[in-house]
C-alpha positions, 0 to 999 in steps of 0.5 A: 671317288678315289681312295684318298678322297674317300678316306678323308671323307670317312674320317671327317664323319668319324670325327664328327667334323662336318661343317657343311651339315645343316641341322635345319631344312635347307631353304631351297627345299622349304621353298621349292620341294614341289620341283622334286616331287612331280615330273612328267614321268614320275612322282614322289621319288627323290634321290639325294646323292652324298646325303650325309645325315641331312634332315632334308630326307626326313622332311621330304619323306614326311611330305609323302615322298619315297627317299633314296639317299646315297652316302659313303659313310656308314657312320653318317647313315646310322646317325641319320636313323638314330637321330630321327628315331627311325627303325631300320634294317640293313642288307648287303648289295653286292652290285654296289659293293655296299649296304642298303639301309631301309626304314621299316616304314619303307619311306627312306632307303640309303645306299652306303656305297661309292657313288660311282658304282650307282646308276639307274640299274640300281634305282630309277624312276626318280621325280627329282634329284636334290644334289647339295653335296655330290657334284660340288664335292668332286675333284675336277678329275672326277666331275665327268664320272659324277655327271655320268652317274647322274645322266643315267637317272635324268630325263626331260622334265625331271626336277633337279636342284643343284647347290653350288658355292661361289668361290675361287675356281681353284679352291675346294672342296666344295668346288665352284663350277661355272654354269657353262661347265655344268651344262657342258658336263651334263651334255646337250639339252641341259640348261642351268638356271639360278633358283636362289641365293642361300641366306642360311649357311653354317658360319664355318662354311660361309667363312670359306665361300663368297656365297652359296647358290641353288640352281635348277637343271632343265633337261630337254 
């Protein structure tokens, strides 16, 4: 993420302006959490890129999963732990030029760093990825780099759920990315299938999009 976009993102969190944030569990997670929990190679370890302070992480952790979030805003990360009354520790992670926030019960870890510095060299063995905020937030020029990071984490059979708004292609963020472009971006073997249309969306968010859909990415 370039410095201009990153600074804008950090500023929004500092000013407590996050119209995309849900204070309830996303309906895709309520209905289809099992997709993220078990795969042929792993189980109960879920990655949430650009997680903000989503309550989905607490919900999924309470189902018995290990949660690994990633967020650039330290404010958002601290807010997550504070609002859920979760005790945590912090440590520096030089490899991502950031910090790791870890709950004392070891169920939730959140890397506070630039997404583009993350890869399977940092964390791997995920049974699922819940991408509600990273790919759709990327400027077109950064989409390949976002997909490159994700492709280090995926393998055949992993549960990958991707939220995508339906709106004009030249508007964003969040950006609408056609299914064929997503498939091309993630490379051969990726098939994108619509899972559901979201019915519970923040009013401010719905005011700028036609609809919001969640897709499942299949990798062969």
